[in-house]
C-alpha positions as CSV (number, residue, x, y, z in Angstrom):
1,M,64.4,49.2,92.5
2,E,68.4,49.6,91.5
3,V,69.3,50.7,88.7
4,R,72.9,50.8,87.1
5,T,73.1,49.6,83.3
6,I,69.9,50.6,81.3
7,L,69.9,49.1,77.7
8,W,68.1,50.8,75.2
9,P,68.1,49.2,72.0
10,T,66.8,51.6,69.4
11,D,66.5,50.9,65.3
12,L,66.8,54.9,64.6
13,S,63.2,55.1,63.4
14,K,61.0,58.3,64.4
15,N,59.6,55.8,66.7
16,S,61.5,54.2,68.9
17,L,63.7,57.5,68.9
18,K,61.2,59.1,71.2
19,A,61.8,56.8,74.0
20,A,65.5,59.1,74.3
21,R,63.2,61.0,77.5
22,H,62.6,58.6,79.5
23,V,66.1,57.0,78.4
24,V,67.9,60.3,80.2
25,S,64.8,60.5,82.6
26,L,65.9,56.9,84.3
27,A,69.5,57.4,84.0
28,D,69.1,60.5,85.7
29,K,66.7,59.5,88.3
30,Y,69.8,55.8,88.4
31,K,73.2,57.6,87.4
32,A,72.7,54.8,85.4
33,K,75.0,54.0,82.1
34,V,73.5,53.3,79.0
35,I,74.4,51.2,76.3
36,L,72.7,52.4,72.8
37,L,72.1,49.3,71.1
38,Y,71.4,49.0,67.3
39,V,71.0,45.8,66.2
40,G,71.7,45.3,61.8
41,V,69.9,43.2,60.0
42,D,71.8,39.7,59.4
43,L,71.6,39.6,55.8
44,M,72.8,36.3,54.9
45,S,70.5,34.9,57.0
46,H,68.0,36.0,54.8
47,F,69.5,35.3,51.3
48,G,72.3,32.9,52.3
49,A,70.3,29.4,50.8
50,Y,69.7,30.8,47.5
51,G,73.4,33.0,46.5
52,Y,72.0,35.9,45.2
53,P,73.3,39.0,45.7
54,G,76.3,37.0,46.8
55,E,78.0,36.4,50.6
56,E,80.3,38.8,49.5
57,H,77.9,41.7,48.5
58,L,75.7,40.6,51.3
59,K,78.8,42.1,53.8
60,H,79.6,44.8,52.2
61,F,75.9,46.2,52.4
62,Q,76.0,44.8,55.7
63,D,79.7,47.0,56.5
64,F,77.9,49.7,54.9
65,E,74.5,49.5,57.1
66,L,76.1,49.5,60.9
67,K,78.9,52.7,59.9
68,Q,75.6,54.5,58.4
69,A,73.5,53.5,62.1
70,K,76.9,54.6,64.2
71,K,76.9,57.9,62.9
72,Q,73.1,58.2,63.1
73,M,74.4,56.6,66.7
74,E,76.5,59.8,67.8
75,T,74.2,62.3,66.7
76,V,71.5,60.7,68.9
77,C,74.0,60.7,71.5
78,D,74.8,64.5,71.1
79,Q,71.8,65.5,70.6
80,D,69.4,63.6,73.0
81,L,71.3,62.3,75.5
82,K,73.3,65.4,76.4
83,A,72.5,64.9,80.4
84,C,73.9,61.2,80.4
85,P,77.3,61.5,81.0
86,H,78.2,57.7,80.6
87,V,77.2,56.1,76.9
88,D,78.4,53.6,75.3
89,I,77.4,51.9,71.4
90,R,77.2,48.7,70.3
91,L,76.6,48.1,67.3
92,V,75.3,43.8,65.9
93,Q,73.2,42.7,63.4
94,G,71.2,39.4,64.1
95,D,67.8,38.6,65.4
96,A,66.6,42.1,67.0
97,A,64.6,40.3,69.6
98,Q,67.5,37.5,70.2
99,E,70.3,40.1,70.2
100,I,68.6,42.6,73.0
101,I,68.1,40.1,75.6
102,K,71.9,38.8,74.6
103,T,73.0,42.4,75.4
104,A,71.6,42.7,78.6
105,K,72.4,39.6,79.4
106,E,76.6,40.2,78.6
107,V,76.7,44.4,79.6
108,T,74.0,42.9,82.9
109,A,71.4,45.5,82.5
110,D,69.1,46.2,85.4
111,L,67.0,48.0,82.8
112,I,66.2,47.6,79.2
113,V,64.3,50.8,78.3
114,L,61.9,50.4,74.9
115,T,59.1,51.4,72.6
116,T,55.9,49.4,71.6
117,H,57.0,49.7,67.9
118,G,59.7,50.2,65.8
119,R,60.3,51.0,61.9
120,G,57.9,48.8,60.9
121,H,55.4,51.6,62.1
122,D,56.4,54.7,61.4
123,D,54.5,55.8,59.2
124,L,51.1,53.9,61.3
125,D,47.9,55.9,61.0
126,Q,45.9,54.1,63.6
127,K,47.4,52.9,67.1
128,S,47.8,49.8,67.3
129,A,46.7,48.1,71.1
130,D,49.3,44.8,69.8
131,F,53.0,46.0,70.4
132,G,55.7,45.3,68.0
133,S,57.1,41.4,67.5
134,V,60.7,43.3,69.3
135,A,58.5,44.4,71.7
136,K,56.4,41.4,72.4
137,K,59.8,39.3,72.5
138,V,61.6,40.8,74.4
139,L,58.6,41.3,77.2
140,A,58.4,37.9,77.2
141,N,61.9,37.0,77.3
142,S,63.7,39.9,79.2
143,P,65.5,39.1,82.7
144,V,65.2,42.7,83.6
145,P,62.0,44.9,83.7
146,V,61.3,46.5,80.8
147,H,60.2,50.2,80.5
148,L,58.0,50.1,77.6
149,V,57.8,53.8,75.5
150,S,54.0,53.8,74.2
151,S,54.9,54.6,70.3
152,F,52.1,56.7,69.8
153,A,52.9,59.2,72.5
154,G,54.1,62.5,71.5
């Protein structure tokens, strides 16, 4: 299998960041480019029908979220992905699974590296045999292989 581009979607939770060492190892092995993807929540899809708290406030919050996420992603690049010479950061908003699949197609990713659980399971005390909702959707719809990393691994 030839891997030139690795897509690493992260919600920046402690669980999703466990994939970093896998990304580095795979990128080194294949001399691959890494696309680091953050998908912000599209709040307009949740509140649009209600008109509250207002489109301009939601837009302001979404812009703030992406700005903060970009700062955190730059830190991840500096601390965890130093060994990867070619890293691109992408920030989008929408449904996480849909945006991951869409981005994989757009960047012609050869591999997606994803943890089994993200933000929703950061404080989970018990191991779950079931994958998180985003991981399930990506596995079911991915046009390329998915390298799953257990979010319960140390």
